[in-house]
N, C-alpha and C positions, 0 to 999 in steps of 0.2 A: 488754588484754581490753576489749571493748566491752560495755557494760551492755545487758541485754535490755530494760530499761525504765528510764524516768527515775526515779531513786531518790526524788526529792521527790514525784512523782506517785504512786509506789507507796505511800509512807508515807501520803499524803493519802487514798488509797483504803482503806488499812487503818483509818485513824482514822474515816473515814466509815462503814465497815461496822461497826466496833465501837460507834460512837455510836448507830446505828440499833438494833442488837441490845440495847444497854443501855437505850434508850428504851422498847422493848417490855417488857423485864424490869421496869423501874421501874413501868410501867403495871400489870403483874400484882401487884406488891407494894402499890401504892396501892389496888387493888381489894380485895385480901385485908385490908389494914389497915382500910379503910372498913367491910368486912363485920364485922370483929371489934369495931371501935370503936362501931358503931351496932347491934350485936347482930342483924345481918341473917342470913337464911338464903338464900344465893344458889344453893345446890346445886340447888334446884328449877327453876332456869333452865338446867340442863344438858340433855343429849340423853337423852330417854327414848324408846326405840325404838317406832316405829309409832304414836305419839300426835301428832296434827296440831298440837296446842297446843305441842308440844315442838320443833317445827321451828326456832324461834328459838334453840334450844340449839346448832344448828350454827354460829351466828354468835358466841354469847356463851359457850358451854360451855368452849372452850379458855382463856378469860380467868379462869375461876373455879377455885379450888383448895380442897380440903376441909380442909386444915390447913397450918400453917406448914411442917411437914416435907415435905408434898407439894409445896409451892411451892419450898422450898429444893432439893429433888431435881431440879426442872426448871430452876433458875436458871442454873447453870453450863453445862449443855448448850445452853440457848437462846443464851447469850452466845457460846460458843465455836463451836457449829455455825452459828449465824446469821452470825457474823463471817466464818467460812470460806466460806459460801455467797455472801454479798454481795461479798466480796473476790475470790474465785476465779471466780465466774460472774455478773458484774453484769447481763448481758443476760437471763439465765435466771432470776435470783433472784426477781423479782416474780411471774413465772408459777408458779414452784415454790411459793412461799409461799402465794399465793392458792389454787392448785389443791389443794395438800395440806391446807390449812386447811379448805376446803369439802368435798373428797372424803372425807377421813377422817371428818368429822362425818356426812356423808350415809351412808357405809357403816355407821357405828354405828347411825344411825336406822333403817336398813333391816334389819340382820342381827344386832345385838348382843343380849345378854341383857336382860331387862326390869329395868332399874335406871337411875338417873341417872348419866350418864357426863360427867365434868368433867375439866378439866386440859389442859395444853398438850403432853402426852406424844405424842399423835398427830402433832402438828406436828414435834416434835423427831425422832421416828422417821422421818418422811418425809424430812426434810432429811438425816438420817444416811444413809439408804439411797441417796438421790440422790447424795451425795458419794462414797460407797463405789463405787457402780456406775459413775458417769460417769468416775471415775478409771481404772477398769479398761478402759472403752471407749475413752477418749481417749489415755491413756498418754503425754501430754506431761509435761514436768518438773513444772509447777505442779500439774496434776491428780493426779499420782502422790504428790507431797509432801503435798497436802491429804488425800488418801485415807489415807496412812500415819498422819498425825497423828490424824485422827478415829477411825481404827480402833484405834490405840494407846490413846486416851483413853476411847472409848465403844464399843468393839467388843462389850462385854458386853451392850449394849442390844439387840443382835440377838435375844437370847433372849426379849426382852419381847413378841415377837409370838405367843408360845405361852402357854397358860393356866398361871398359877403360883398366885397367891393370889386368892381371890374378890373382894377389895376393889380389885384392880388391873384396869383396863379394857384387857385384852390386845387387845380388838377395835379400840380406837383405835390401838394400836401397829401392829396388822396392816394396817389399811386405810391408815394413813399410810405404812407401809413399802411396800406394794404401789403406792401412787400415786407415791412417790418413785422407785421402780424403773422404772416405766413412763416417767416424765418424763425419767429419765436417758437412756433410749434415744431418746426423741423430740427431746431438746434437746442431744444430744451435740455437734452441730456449730454451735450457735447462738453460742457465745462463741469468738472466735478464739484459737488457741493462741499462747502468748507466743513472740516471736522467739527463735531459737537464739543462744546466746552464741558469739561468734567470738573465740578466743584468739589472742594475738600469735604464738605458734609456728605456728598454722595459716596465718596470713598469710605468715610467713616461708617455710613449706613451699610454699605456692602460688607465691610469687615465685621460689623455687628451681626448682620444676618448670617454670615458664615459661622461665627462663633456660636450663635444660637442653634444653628443646624448641627454643629459638632456636639453641643451639649445634649441635644435631643437624641442624637445617634448613640452617644455614650450611655444615656439613661436606658435606651432600648436594649442595649446589651446587658 
């Protein structure tokens, strides 16, 4: 059986994706720790709809969390979904992360309820929907595997795009999810599909078919 990728390169790509996801997660924990340690109120730097002074919240709002439990709830999704995105779709990942990050915040600024919206949930929702939809569209082995993994782990996050509790910014989830879905359609061909594995029995079958064809050709002569 021929490997579809170099195992060492594959593991290196996994490690790189994991480290980047961990680095972003650590940044969020450092920001939250700094806020608590110095008794700061960073929530006022979140996105407040239709206030020009709150436009900065599009950039910094996803980095701010209202409580440790809020941050903890986003930690594993960021690590797992981020690793899956960076590993499975390295060419698309930068576009997806930047676009979801900005578009979800802009959508909140334009259309959300009048309140400060903070947290990385819009980003995680966007990455989740991108991974789910692109796996359905591409249907190669790696895409399907990643889609099944993220759906099994975080399929329940799909319902976060609907209003549930007033303290949860479902608008962030919704605009993140919408952006991720659109990007899945636009970028579905950007990353090449992994090569198909060729098993030894397939090679033997092809050789056998060729020998049979040669025998038939010899008989015909």
